[in-house]
N, C-alpha and C positions, 0 to 999 in steps of 0.2 A: 744405925740403919741409914743408908744414903737416901736423901729425898729425891723426888722426881726432878727437881731443879738441878741437883748435882749430877744425875744421870744424863740429863739433856746437855749439860755443860761438857761432860766427858765426851759425848758424841760429837759435839761441835769441835772440840779440840782434836779429836781423831780425824774428822773431815778436813780440818785445816792442815793436818800433818801431811795429807796427800795432795794438797794444793801444789801445783808446780810439777806434778808427775803425770805421765801419760804412757800407756801401752798401746802400740799400734801394730796390727798385722795386715798382710794382704789377704785376699779371700782364698788363697791356696793353703794357708796354714792357720787354722783357728786357734784361739787360746781360751780355754775354759776359765772364766772368771766368776767367782761366787756372786750371786745376785745382789747380796747386801754389801759387796765391796765398795769402798769409797774412792778407790783409785779410778781415774778416767781411762777409758779404753775405746778404740775405734778400729773398724775394718776398712781398708782401702781396696776397692773392687777391681778385679780383672774384668775384661769385656770379652764375651764370646760372640763372634759375628757369624751369621749364617745368611748367605745370599745378601740381601740388602737390609737385613735386620740385625741390630746390635742388642744383645742381652747383657745388661749390666748386672754383674754378680752381686747378690745381696739377699736380704730376707724376702724381698718381693719377687725374686726370680721364679718363674714357672719352669722347673727343671724338666718335667714331663713334656711340656710343649716344646722346649728347646731341643730335647733329644729326638722327638718326633720330627721336628723341622730338619734336623741334621740328617735323619734317615731318608727324608723325602728329597733332600737337596743333591743335585749332581756333583756339586763342588765340595759338599761337606761343610764343616765349620773351621774357624780359625780363632785363635785367642790373642789378646793383647794385654800385656802386663801394665800395671799402673805407671803413669809417667812421673818424673821427678816432681812436677807441679802438684800432682795428686798427693804425693807423700808430704810435700811442704804444707799443703792445705790442711792435711790431717794433723800434722804436728802443731800448726799454729805458732804461737810464741811461747809455748810451754817450756819451762827451763830444763826439765829432766825428761828425756824421751828415750824409751827403749822400743825398737822396731824389730819385728820378726818377719822373715820372708820365706816363701816357698823355696825349695832347693835351688841354688844357683845353677846347678847342672841341668835343671828342667826349665828354667825361665830366666828372663832378664830382669825380674823384679828386684833382685838383690842389687844388681848394678845400678838400677834406677834409684833405689833408696840411698845408695852410697853417693850418687851424684847429687841427690837432694841434700844429703848431710853436708857435703862440701859447700853447696850454695847457702845453706842456713848458717854455717859457721863463718862464712865470709862476712855476713851481715852482723852476726852476734857471736864473736869468738868465745864468749864466756858460757855459752849454753852447753849442756851435756846431752849429746845425742849418740846413741849406740845402735848399730844395725847388726842383727844376728842372722846369719844364714842357717836355717834349721836343718838343711840337708835332707829334708823330708817333706811331707804333706799331711793334710788332715788336721784333726783337732789335737792340740797338745794337752796332756793331762793337767788337771787343776793344780797339781803339785808345783808347777812352774810359776803360776801367778802367786801361790802361797809363799814361795821363796822370796819373790820380789816384795810382796806385801809385808812380810816379816822383817825384811831388810830395811825397809823404809821406817817401819815402827821402831826398830832398834837404833835408828840413827846412823846406819852404816853409810859409808861413802858411796857415791855413784859407781865408782870403779869396782868396789867390792860387790855391790849388788849385781852389776853386769857380769862380772866373772862367775858369780854363783848361778845366774840365769843361763849363761853360756854352758857351764858345766852340766846343768840339768838337761839342756837341749842335747848335748853330746851323748848323754846317757839314755836318751829316749830312742827306743827302737820302733821302726815302722814296717808294717807288713801289709801287703795289698792282696785283696781277693778281687780279681778283675773279671767283671761280667762280660767285657768285650775288649779286644786289643786294637780294634780298628783305628780309633783316634790317636792312640799312642804311636801306631805305625805311621799314619799320615803325617804326624808332627815330627817324625824322625827320632822318636824316643826309643823305638825298638827296631830290631832287624826286620827288613821287609820280607825275607824268606820265612822267618818265624810267623810273621803276620799273615802271609799267604796261606800257610798250612793251618793256622788258627782259624782263619775265616772259612776255609773250605771244609774243615772237619769239625766245626763248632767246638773248638778247644777253648776251655777256660784256663786260668792260670793263677798261681799264687806267687807273688814276688816280694822282695824285701828292698829297702833302701840301702844301697851300699854306703860305706863310710864317706864316699865322695858325693853322695846324693843322687846317684843314678838308680834306675830300677833294674834289679837282677831277678830274672825268672828262676824260681827254684822247683816248682811243681807244675806240670801241664797235664790236663786231663779233659775228657769229653763231658760236657754238661755241667750244670751247677749243682746237681743233687749230691755230688761227692764233696762239696766244698767244706762242709762242717767238719767232717772227720779229717780232711786234709789240713784244715787250719789248726785243729787241735794237735795233729802230728807235727806241724811246722812250728808251733809254739813250744812243744816239748823239745824238738830238735834244737831250737834257739836257746834253750835253757831257761825259759820263763818259769818263775817260781811264785807267781802271785803278786799282788799289789794293785796299784791303780792302773786301769786299762780303759781306753776309750775306743768305741767302735763308731766310725762315721760311715753312713750308708747312703747309697743312691737309690731312693724309692724302694727300700727294702727293710722297713722297720721291723716287720715280723721276723725276717731272717736274722737281723742283727740281734733282736731280743733272744731268739733261739740260740744263737751262738753265745750270747752272754750267759745264758743259763748253763750251757754245756761247759763253758770255761769255769764258772763258779763251782760246778759239780766236780771238776777235775782239780781245781786249785781253790780250796775253801776260802782262803784269806785274800780274796780278790774283790775289789770294788770296780764294778763295770758301769760306765756311762755310755748311753746310746744317743747319738745326735745325728741329724740330717747332714749329709755332706754338702759342701758349697757347690755352686754351679760349675766352677772350674774343675773341682775334683770329680764331680759326676760326669762331666764331659770326657775326662780321661779314663775313668774306670768303667763306665758303662752301667746301664740299668742292672740293678741287683748287686753291684759291686760293693765292697767294703774296704775301709782302711782301718787297721788296728794299730794304735799307738800305745806304748807302755814303757815303764821305766825298766831299762835293761840292767 
């Protein structure tokens, strides 16, 4: 039987194993990391600006206040991606860094992180820094962090771990249940004609992330009451067969939980995680909206 001292020593050895590793995302694409994970991780925030006020995306952001402010504002809101300096600060001097960004087709965050990578490697060419464009948004399933975690434990090379993480990202499917299309239209992410009709006739929509990371609307309908059945139909059409699935919601925990129960009733072997959406994702999908991510 191993004594307490031996268990403590094993724990210290495991913690040292992850020294020199860090996972970083921007606030547009979360990464579910187990609470007891020893690997360091950090979120680099977007900024949502409304009139003369800046809302820094993070755990402290008041999403409801931000959305109400946007509704009252004549000019609406605007977003700013993290600067190269913000990425550099998050990476610090850690030797092995894997960074994940919101879809490059939706934001300049990926290009900003790439610029930061060039700057970091100019100073320290021996560092390992990878930047992965998720081509999506919302919270990525825990499976991704598990792949990285296991790779480090197994002593795999940095390149091998990054390739495995990138493959997992490519296999992740993203579906959007949009509570409002207004901010997507204003930001030029959707066609203005579609936006005008959606606003006038109170149209909600379900979209998916295209392979290039853009939003493609698949189903449009009036009101949010039909959203649950439409999402189940959309998952069925997409060939979902169960597994790990994450629902990120904008001020709609009850609705997200309801959707999770419906999904598990349809696909028994499904593990559903429900998490609040970031301020940025909430800004784009609107109150009541949800982002569903799963392994395709």
